[in-house]
C-alpha positions in Angstrom: 4.8 -15.5 -6.5 6.6 -12.1 -6.8 4.8 -8.9 -6.3 5.8 -5.3 -7.0 4.8 -2.8 -4.4 5.2 1.0 -4.8 3.7 2.7 -1.8 2.9 2.1 1.9 4.2 -1.6 1.5 7.7 -0.4 1.0 7.5 0.0 4.9 9.1 -3.1 6.4 6.8 -2.5 9.5 3.5 -2.4 7.3 4.7 -5.4 5.3 5.3 -7.4 8.5 2.0 -6.5 9.9 0.1 -7.3 6.6 2.2 -10.6 5.9 2.0 -11.6 9.6 5.7 -12.3 9.2 9.0 -10.7 8.2 10.6 -11.3 4.8 14.1 -12.4 4.6 16.3 -9.6 3.0 17.0 -12.0 0.0 13.3 -12.0 -0.8 13.1 -7.9 -1.2 14.7 -6.1 -4.0 14.4 -2.7 -5.4 12.6 -2.4 -8.7 11.0 0.1 -11.1 8.1 -0.1 -13.6 8.2 2.2 -16.8 5.1 4.0 -18.0 3.6 4.7 -14.6 3.6 7.4 -12.0 2.5 7.3 -8.5 0.0 9.9 -6.9 -1.7 10.5 -3.7 -5.3 9.0 -3.6 -8.2 11.3 -3.3 -9.8 9.1 -0.6 -7.0 8.9 1.9 -3.3 8.7 2.7 -2.4 6.0 0.3 -0.8 5.9 -3.2 -2.3 5.1 -6.6 -0.3 4.1 -9.6 -1.5 5.3 -13.0 -0.3 4.8 -16.6 1.7 7.8 -17.6 4.1 8.0 -20.5 7.8 8.7 -19.9 7.4 8.1 -16.2 8.7 5.5 -14.0 7.4 4.3 -10.7 10.0 3.0 -8.1 9.2 0.3 -5.5 10.2 -3.1 -4.2 9.6 -6.7 -5.4 8.6 -9.1 -2.8 9.9 -12.5 -3.9 8.9 -16.0 -3.2 5.5 -15.2 -1.5 3.6 -18.0 -0.2 -0.2 -18.5 -1.2 -1.0 -17.2 2.4 1.2 -14.3 1.9 -0.7 -13.4 -1.3 -4.0 -14.1 0.4 -3.1 -11.6 3.1 -1.8 -9.1 0.7 -4.9 -9.3 -1.4 -7.1 -8.9 1.7 -5.4 -5.8 2.4 -4.9 -4.4 -1.0 -8.0 -5.3 -3.0 -10.6 -3.5 -0.8 -8.8 -0.3 -1.9 -10.3 -0.9 -5.5 -7.0 -2.4 -6.8 -6.6 -5.5 -9.0 -3.5 -7.9 -9.0 -2.2 -8.1 -12.6 0.9 -9.6 -14.2 3.6 -6.9 -15.3 7.2 -6.4 -15.9 9.6 -4.5 -13.8 13.3 -3.8 -14.0 15.3 -4.9 -10.9 19.0 -4.6 -10.2 19.8 -8.0 -11.6 17.6 -7.3 -14.8 14.0 -7.5 -15.9 11.5 -9.6 -14.1 7.9 -10.8 -14.6 5.9 -10.1 -11.4 2.4 -9.0 -10.5 1.4 -5.6 -9.2 -1.7 -3.9 -7.7 -3.2 -1.5 -10.1 -6.1 0.7 -9.4 -9.4 0.1 -11.3 -9.9 3.6 -11.8 -7.3 6.3 -12.3 -9.8 8.9 -11.2 -8.7 7.9 -7.6 -5.5 9.8 -8.0 -4.9 13.5 -7.2 -2.6 15.5 -9.2 0.0 15.5 -6.3 2.8 13.1 -6.6 3.2 10.5 -3.9 5.8 10.9 -1.3 6.8 7.9 0.8 8.7 10.1 3.1 5.6 12.3 3.8 3.6 9.2 4.2 6.1 7.9 6.7 6.3 11.1 8.8 2.6 11.9 8.6 0.5 8.9 8.3 2.3 5.6 9.0 1.9 5.2 12.8 -2.0 5.4 12.5 -1.9 3.3 9.5 0.3 0.6 11.4 -2.3 0.5 14.2 -5.3 0.4 11.8 -3.6 -2.4 9.7 -2.9 -4.5 12.8 -6.6 -4.3 13.7 -7.7 -4.8 10.2 -5.8 -8.0 9.7 -7.1 -9.3 12.9 -10.2 -9.9 10.7 -8.4 -11.9 8.2 -10.0 -15.2 7.8 -13.2 -14.1 9.7 -14.7 -11.4 7.6 -14.9 -10.8 3.9 -12.4 -8.1 2.7 -15.2 -5.5 1.7 -16.7 -5.7 5.2 -13.2 -5.5 6.8 -12.3 -2.6 4.4 -15.3 -0.4 5.7 -14.0 -1.2 9.2 -10.4 -0.2 8.4 -11.5 3.1 7.1 -13.5 3.7 10.3 -10.4 2.5 12.4 -8.3 5.0 10.4 -10.7 7.8 11.3 -11.1 6.8 15.0 -7.2 6.8 15.5 -7.1 10.2 13.5 -9.7 11.6 15.5 -8.1 10.4 18.9 -4.8 11.9 17.7 -6.6 15.2 16.9 -8.3 15.4 20.4 -4.8 14.9 21.9 -3.4 17.9 19.7 -1.1 15.7 17.5 -2.2 17.3 14.3 -2.7 14.5 12.0 -3.0 14.9 8.1 -5.6 12.7 6.6 -6.0 12.8 2.8 -4.4 16.1 2.3 -6.5 17.7 5.2 -4.6 18.7 8.3 -6.6 18.1 11.5 
């Protein structure tokens, strides 16, 4: 299966944590999807892709994913109120039929355009730690139970960073 990702999973580090393995360079390619735009989520430092005419969302296609890869991605993504659905994207070698994680509710999005670079500089380190702990529950806890734990893990590490004076931005609030 091939899956289009447009936000935090563009990070090779996070992809490796979520998948539990590295993807070969040949199994990752740039892509875009027309008619969508990516915004920051209201509930935390992650993106939401919503329909928007005359827009184009850029990301990557993760190719040749195994059943276990898809299970791990679903475990990570579906708890954020996303659904995996088929779609078409444009890659550097032409159109491709893939799947992508779409939000169930576009009200999840703020009006602020998503910035991968801002996420990388302001949120990635805490999310890498939280994702490692979260994926430790893969196969042992249902994703909705683990998702609540993931949110608490992020808050715990954010709180610790704030205590140490690191000034972490959580969901648009600098603490």
